[in-house]
Wavefront OBJ file of the C-alpha trace (Angstrom):
o trace
v 0.000 0.000 0.000
v 1.099 3.548 -0.747
v 0.484 5.373 2.505
v -1.190 8.689 3.241
v 1.253 11.555 3.773
v 0.309 14.447 6.054
v 1.859 17.192 8.182
v 1.560 17.605 11.908
v 1.301 20.798 13.934
v 5.037 20.498 14.592
v 5.697 21.048 10.888
v 6.999 17.518 10.397
v 5.949 15.120 7.641
v 4.275 11.836 8.579
v 2.988 8.776 6.748
v -0.030 7.058 8.241
v 0.352 3.553 9.627
v -2.879 2.210 8.107
v -4.541 4.715 5.751
v -3.688 4.539 2.071
v -2.798 7.488 -0.166
v -5.510 9.220 -2.164
v -5.780 11.822 -4.878
v -8.446 13.958 -6.478
v -9.608 14.305 -10.069
v -12.239 16.965 -10.687
v -14.541 16.614 -7.684
v -13.859 12.898 -7.042
v -11.426 11.151 -4.698
v -9.487 8.098 -5.884
v -7.048 5.655 -4.321
v -3.467 6.084 -5.570
v -1.719 3.014 -6.952
v 1.705 2.342 -8.382
v 0.412 3.069 -11.896
v -0.344 6.652 -10.843
v 2.944 7.469 -9.121
v 6.589 8.287 -9.800
v 9.306 8.882 -7.234
v 9.184 12.499 -6.092
v 11.131 14.374 -8.794
v 14.349 16.163 -7.919
v 13.571 19.841 -7.458
v 10.029 19.219 -6.200
v 9.042 20.799 -2.895
v 6.368 19.868 -0.376
v 3.811 22.362 0.871
v 0.928 22.417 3.309
v -2.515 22.816 1.768
v -3.804 25.744 3.884
v -6.857 24.631 5.838
v -6.846 21.250 4.110
v -7.567 18.213 6.252
v -6.150 15.054 4.668
v -8.309 12.253 3.311
v -7.003 8.696 3.265
v -8.506 5.340 2.363
v -8.943 2.284 4.575
v -7.978 -1.244 3.579
v -11.675 -1.891 2.953
v -11.863 0.988 0.463
v -13.582 3.661 2.570
v -12.422 7.275 2.222
v -11.693 8.670 5.688
v -11.001 12.190 6.933
v -7.925 12.172 9.164
v -8.789 14.219 12.255
v -5.839 13.584 14.541
v -2.197 12.658 14.433
v -1.629 9.183 15.875
v 1.787 10.282 17.185
v 1.206 13.731 18.679
v -1.447 16.190 19.782
v -2.630 18.959 17.515
v -4.169 19.388 14.058
v -3.086 17.610 10.893
v -2.811 19.116 7.434
v -2.916 17.845 3.882
v 0.309 18.002 1.905
v 0.941 18.524 -1.795
v 4.016 18.549 -4.008
v 4.956 21.605 -6.060
v 6.534 20.228 -9.211
v 9.627 21.268 -11.144
v 9.367 21.909 -14.866
v 9.013 18.909 -17.165
v 6.418 16.972 -15.150
v 2.660 16.872 -15.669
v 0.349 16.364 -12.698
v -1.922 13.305 -12.738
v -3.910 13.858 -9.515
v -4.521 16.673 -7.043
v -4.229 16.056 -3.282
v -7.383 14.781 -1.568
v -8.491 16.922 1.362
v -11.474 18.684 2.903
v -11.663 22.440 3.571
v -14.305 24.651 5.132
v -16.447 26.372 2.533
v -15.771 29.741 4.160
v -11.997 29.423 3.746
v -10.298 31.802 1.339
v -9.250 30.252 -1.983
v -5.899 28.510 -1.980
v -2.771 30.285 -3.235
v -2.122 29.877 -6.949
v 0.110 26.801 -6.699
v -0.059 23.516 -8.589
v -0.598 21.197 -5.623
v 0.011 17.560 -6.592
v -0.945 14.374 -4.727
v 1.863 12.632 -2.840
v 2.291 9.239 -1.170
v 4.871 7.265 0.780
v 6.080 3.691 0.444
v 9.001 2.023 2.219
v 10.237 5.381 3.448
v 10.302 6.997 -0.017
v 8.074 9.763 -1.290
v 6.124 9.537 -4.545
v 4.073 12.035 -6.540
v 1.162 11.602 -8.950
v 3.029 12.802 -12.042
v 4.207 11.850 -15.506
v 7.554 13.044 -16.888
v 6.646 14.782 -20.157
v 9.743 16.708 -21.241
v 13.476 16.981 -20.669
v 13.822 19.629 -17.942
v 17.591 20.083 -18.183
v 17.552 23.786 -19.040
v 14.980 24.405 -16.304
v 16.868 22.518 -13.594
v 16.789 24.703 -10.434
v 20.556 24.157 -10.124
v 21.040 26.553 -13.067
v 19.129 29.393 -11.385
v 19.451 31.644 -8.333
v 23.197 31.105 -8.431
v 25.697 33.096 -6.390
v 26.703 35.241 -9.365
v 23.151 36.304 -10.301
v 23.042 39.526 -8.202
v 26.315 40.671 -9.774
v 25.035 39.903 -13.274
v 21.867 41.890 -12.559
v 23.876 44.830 -11.217
v 26.198 44.773 -14.224
v 23.397 44.819 -16.812
v 21.463 47.550 -15.005
v 24.621 49.664 -14.927
v 25.024 49.163 -18.687
v 21.407 50.150 -19.433
v 20.391 52.392 -16.500
v 17.325 53.919 -18.207
v 15.744 50.657 -19.368
v 12.550 50.070 -17.393
v 12.123 46.526 -18.732
v 15.482 45.468 -17.315
v 14.618 47.052 -13.968
v 11.386 45.063 -13.924
v 13.214 41.858 -14.841
v 15.763 42.498 -12.092
v 12.882 42.678 -9.600
v 11.322 39.497 -11.013
v 14.679 37.702 -10.938
v 15.631 38.517 -7.370
v 12.218 38.701 -5.656
v 10.029 36.267 -7.613
v 12.901 33.979 -8.720
v 11.468 33.932 -12.259
v 13.612 31.750 -14.505
v 12.818 33.498 -17.796
v 13.662 36.837 -16.186
v 16.940 35.447 -14.836
v 17.912 34.103 -18.263
v 18.076 37.668 -19.588
v 20.869 38.341 -17.079
v 22.530 34.971 -17.622
v 22.423 35.654 -21.402
v 21.045 32.262 -22.429
v 18.024 30.181 -23.443
v 14.491 31.603 -23.095
v 14.325 35.129 -21.700
v 11.116 36.964 -20.950
v 10.466 40.557 -22.000
v 7.191 42.025 -20.653
v 5.531 44.674 -22.835
v 1.862 45.086 -21.896
v 0.354 46.456 -18.667
v -3.211 45.629 -19.747
v -5.209 42.533 -20.667
v -8.420 41.644 -22.467
v -9.151 38.579 -20.316
v -9.812 38.086 -16.611
v -8.599 34.499 -16.231
v -9.534 32.819 -12.959
v -5.947 31.680 -12.450
v -4.177 34.878 -13.517
v -0.886 35.117 -11.644
v -0.420 38.877 -12.035
v -3.848 40.394 -11.329
v -6.670 39.071 -9.154
v -9.766 40.692 -7.711
v -9.426 41.603 -4.043
v -11.818 38.932 -2.832
v -9.938 36.136 -4.571
v -6.593 34.451 -4.046
v -3.660 36.894 -4.045
v -1.463 36.981 -7.134
v 2.082 35.729 -6.515
v 3.545 38.658 -8.477
v 2.569 42.114 -9.716
v 1.971 43.297 -13.264
v 4.089 45.962 -14.953
v 2.581 49.449 -14.697
v 4.234 51.047 -17.715
v 4.199 50.686 -21.494
v 7.759 50.071 -22.775
v 9.051 51.808 -25.873
v 10.311 49.884 -28.922
v 13.794 51.151 -28.068
v 13.620 49.609 -24.584
v 12.385 46.312 -26.004
v 15.122 46.154 -28.617
v 17.794 47.146 -26.107
v 16.832 44.218 -23.872
v 16.316 41.739 -26.706
v 19.224 42.207 -29.095
v 22.104 41.215 -26.780
v 20.141 38.176 -25.650
v 19.450 36.938 -29.178
v 23.034 37.588 -30.239
v 24.247 35.109 -27.615
v 23.185 32.451 -30.166
v 22.964 29.541 -27.712
v 19.392 28.447 -28.284
v 18.318 31.969 -27.395
v 14.631 32.912 -27.328
v 12.959 36.141 -26.306
v 9.345 35.764 -25.236
v 6.723 38.467 -24.986
v 3.751 37.671 -22.761
v 5.182 36.907 -19.334
v 3.639 36.311 -15.939
v 4.243 39.927 -14.907
v 2.176 41.468 -17.719
v -1.161 41.354 -19.490
v -1.827 40.467 -23.140
v 1.142 41.412 -25.380
v -0.875 41.748 -28.579
v -2.562 44.794 -27.011
v 0.850 46.436 -27.485
v 0.917 45.443 -31.163
v 2.247 48.770 -32.446
v 5.170 48.590 -30.029
v 5.864 44.952 -30.875
v 5.785 45.513 -34.637
v 8.323 48.330 -34.329
v 10.385 46.345 -31.811
v 10.623 43.252 -34.009
v 11.731 45.372 -36.971
v 14.444 47.028 -34.874
v 15.596 43.674 -33.534
v 15.815 42.060 -36.958
v 17.673 45.048 -38.380
v 20.332 44.363 -35.756
v 20.450 40.546 -35.749
v 18.965 37.545 -37.512
v 19.889 35.239 -34.639
v 17.581 33.608 -32.116
v 13.838 33.067 -31.876
v 11.264 35.794 -31.266
v 8.270 34.251 -29.486
v 4.987 35.621 -28.161
v 2.825 34.020 -25.464
v -0.710 35.226 -26.119
v -4.410 34.530 -25.786
v -4.569 35.304 -29.541
v -7.954 36.976 -29.220
v -6.952 40.193 -31.022
v -6.729 38.562 -34.437
v -5.808 41.716 -36.395
v -3.053 42.549 -33.909
v -1.733 38.976 -33.941
v -1.661 39.035 -37.742
v 0.310 42.305 -37.776
v 2.860 40.927 -35.291
v 3.243 37.751 -37.364
v 3.858 39.826 -40.512
v 6.486 41.873 -38.675
v 8.662 38.775 -38.279
v 7.435 36.776 -35.286
v 9.046 33.322 -35.305
v 6.833 31.490 -32.811
v 3.587 31.955 -30.923
v 2.226 30.047 -27.934
v -1.516 30.361 -27.367
v -2.831 29.769 -23.841
v -6.063 27.835 -23.546
v -7.835 25.763 -20.920
v -10.289 24.221 -23.368
v -11.267 24.201 -27.028
v -14.936 24.035 -25.988
v -16.523 27.463 -25.931
v -18.478 27.262 -22.665
v -15.484 25.988 -20.689
v -13.119 28.451 -22.393
v -15.342 31.428 -21.569
v -15.927 30.316 -17.973
v -12.206 30.278 -17.202
v -10.685 32.958 -19.462
v -13.603 35.427 -19.256
v -12.538 37.207 -22.476
v -13.481 40.783 -23.292
v -14.159 41.711 -26.906
v -13.243 38.372 -28.450
v -14.178 34.704 -28.406
v -12.819 31.281 -29.184
v -13.570 31.645 -32.964
v -11.211 34.664 -33.021
v -8.503 32.609 -31.307
v -8.938 29.831 -33.845
v -8.629 32.341 -36.701
v -5.420 33.775 -35.217
v -3.916 30.305 -34.945
v -4.764 29.542 -38.569
v -3.198 32.797 -39.703
v 0.006 32.184 -37.737
v 0.373 28.658 -39.127
v -0.256 29.881 -42.682
v 2.496 32.519 -42.226
v 4.967 29.822 -41.181
v 5.028 30.931 -37.540
v 5.750 27.927 -35.308
v 2.512 27.627 -33.345
v 2.088 25.992 -29.949
v -0.865 25.538 -27.666
v -0.189 26.294 -24.014
v -2.721 23.786 -22.669
v -3.693 24.453 -19.054
v -4.000 20.962 -17.614
v -6.341 20.161 -14.737
v -7.118 16.545 -13.720
v -10.804 15.801 -14.105
v -11.297 18.488 -16.752
v -8.609 18.375 -19.441
v -8.736 14.558 -19.498
v -12.469 14.317 -20.206
v -13.052 12.546 -23.508
v -14.967 15.479 -25.010
v -12.199 17.926 -24.018
v -9.500 15.782 -25.638
v -11.619 15.406 -28.773
v -12.092 19.187 -28.974
v -8.344 19.839 -28.639
v -7.543 17.293 -31.345
v -10.177 18.870 -33.600
v -8.480 22.250 -33.095
v -5.077 20.743 -33.923
v -6.362 19.146 -37.128
v -8.306 22.234 -38.191
v -5.489 24.737 -37.647
v -2.235 22.804 -38.077
v -0.850 23.515 -34.584
v 2.761 22.299 -34.346
v 3.098 21.631 -30.626
v 1.133 21.278 -27.410
v 2.867 22.435 -24.264
v 1.294 20.917 -21.167
v 1.052 23.400 -18.291
v -0.160 22.385 -14.816
v -2.932 24.817 -13.910
v -2.230 26.591 -10.615
v -5.615 27.230 -9.036
v -7.807 26.247 -6.105
v -9.738 23.234 -7.470
v -12.939 24.185 -5.644
v -12.813 27.710 -7.051
v -12.343 26.344 -10.560
v -15.071 23.707 -10.312
v -17.531 26.280 -8.965
v -17.055 28.406 -12.098
v -17.038 25.703 -14.760
v -20.154 24.494 -16.563
v -21.382 21.092 -15.464
v -19.656 18.261 -17.258
v -20.218 14.569 -16.859
v -18.148 13.205 -19.714
v -15.967 10.145 -19.416
v -12.576 10.784 -17.809
v -9.783 8.961 -19.623
v -7.097 10.098 -17.171
v -4.129 12.397 -17.679
v -1.889 9.557 -18.960
v -4.616 8.606 -21.433
v -4.920 12.217 -22.543
v -1.161 12.462 -23.092
v -1.170 9.229 -25.102
v -4.056 10.484 -27.260
v -2.239 13.736 -28.033
v 1.044 12.001 -28.769
v -0.647 9.648 -31.203
v -1.625 12.596 -33.423
v 0.651 12.611 -36.507
v 3.016 15.573 -36.716
v 2.140 16.950 -33.273
v 4.898 17.494 -30.692
v 3.834 17.172 -27.045
v 5.980 18.445 -24.185
v 6.284 21.301 -21.717
v 8.702 23.862 -23.129
v 9.197 26.342 -25.931
v 12.081 25.496 -28.233
v 14.231 27.546 -30.593
v 12.917 27.493 -34.146
v 15.690 29.559 -35.801
l 1 2 3 4 5 6 7 8 9 10 11 12 13 14 15 16 17 18 19 20 21 22 23 24 25 26 27 28 29 30 31 32 33 34 35 36 37 38 39 40 41 42 43 44 45 46 47 48 49 50 51 52 53 54 55 56 57 58 59 60 61 62 63 64 65 66 67 68 69 70 71 72 73 74 75 76 77 78 79 80 81 82 83 84 85 86 87 88 89 90 91 92 93 94 95 96 97 98 99 100 101 102 103 104 105 106 107 108 109 110 111 112 113 114 115 116 117 118 119 120 121 122 123 124 125 126 127 128 129 130 131 132 133 134 135 136 137 138 139 140 141 142 143 144 145 146 147 148 149 150 151 152 153 154 155 156 157 158 159 160 161 162 163 164 165 166 167 168 169 170 171 172 173 174 175 176 177 178 179 180 181 182 183 184 185 186 187 188 189 190 191 192 193 194 195 196 197 198 199 200 201 202 203 204 205 206 207 208 209 210 211 212 213 214 215 216 217 218 219 220 221 222 223 224 225 226 227 228 229 230 231 232 233 234 235 236 237 238 239 240 241 242 243 244 245 246 247 248 249 250 251 252 253 254 255 256 257 258 259 260 261 262 263 264 265 266 267 268 269 270 271 272 273 274 275 276 277 278 279 280 281 282 283 284 285 286 287 288 289 290 291 292 293 294 295 296 297 298 299 300 301 302 303 304 305 306 307 308 309 310 311 312 313 314 315 316 317 318 319 320 321 322 323 324 325 326 327 328 329 330 331 332 333 334 335 336 337 338 339 340 341 342 343 344 345 346 347 348 349 350 351 352 353 354 355 356 357 358 359 360 361 362 363 364 365 366 367 368 369 370 371 372 373 374 375 376 377 378 379 380 381 382 383 384 385 386 387 388 389 390 391 392 393 394 395 396 397 398 399 400 401 402 403 404 405 406 407 408 409 410 411 412 413 414 415 416 417
């Protein structure tokens, strides 16, 4: 048996002597078995689920709320794993919370279990995470690299923002700008045309707090080019990406991006220029593609309109506009990825998988990047339309996507130039 893992009031981790490990998919609890689990990945961290009381399963198959610690006095708390890049979550932790509790922080809590003294997580490895290994980030030399670049470009507001994101939020794409390698993020837009439930840069006051703040200025094309050109010239698989966690929708800054891309390409033909977008502003997306965009990654929780609208809450556009933008990008030769927000019990419903595959076949999408959705599951389920379709499981969903001819499935953006 894989045993239930929980935390005591002393902050220590325990595994239960008789209750088995459980997970959650959608609004259902399930028993975790060896088929669901991998050894806890290197770089994963464990976190308390605030207010969450753990649920285990007895040997007779009865789900049971754990109310006390068999080894000490005090409350017990559910535990989840926060995953490193390159792993896709299969099950959420199983727990019970009071309905009056505030929504959980925007983390991707993953079910965990223990067997023979070793920890396991409900995950599937889905990409090679080498470049996103935590060992390559937050190194001793990072503060000096940040200081050096800011001294070289003292008036560049983008670099000042990225310095803040690097040192306070520990953002890897921000840090890569200072390391001069791989994928580096360049925020450009302070506004957005969606109000996504799981937005990590702007949340309504009554909801879960955002883990970072959004930029409050509109960069100039000169600032964008100044940050981008040295990075692309490093020519070591370099990518610059517009549309970061600390901004809104980059296509709303289309005029700036068009001018920026032209300036960048006048200076260098190296590296990949990428945009992460909701792709709702189809005319703006088309203009940015024509300017010389190399790759676009379109974020989407679902290719079914009612589910899409319930989560993304778009303003002034709809899923048909997104589909049209994707078709245009593909026709222009822009490498086009879907940033699929994966949530167990939703994304792995048969009708959801069928809708995604229909979108792939209709538009010619090149890649699907699987992204674990960081959101309180109860908050999400309360906002989604009712759905009772068959659940094929996250592994089954991954297999279905990978069986599609010509479609790459992973977790990361890749250089295309």
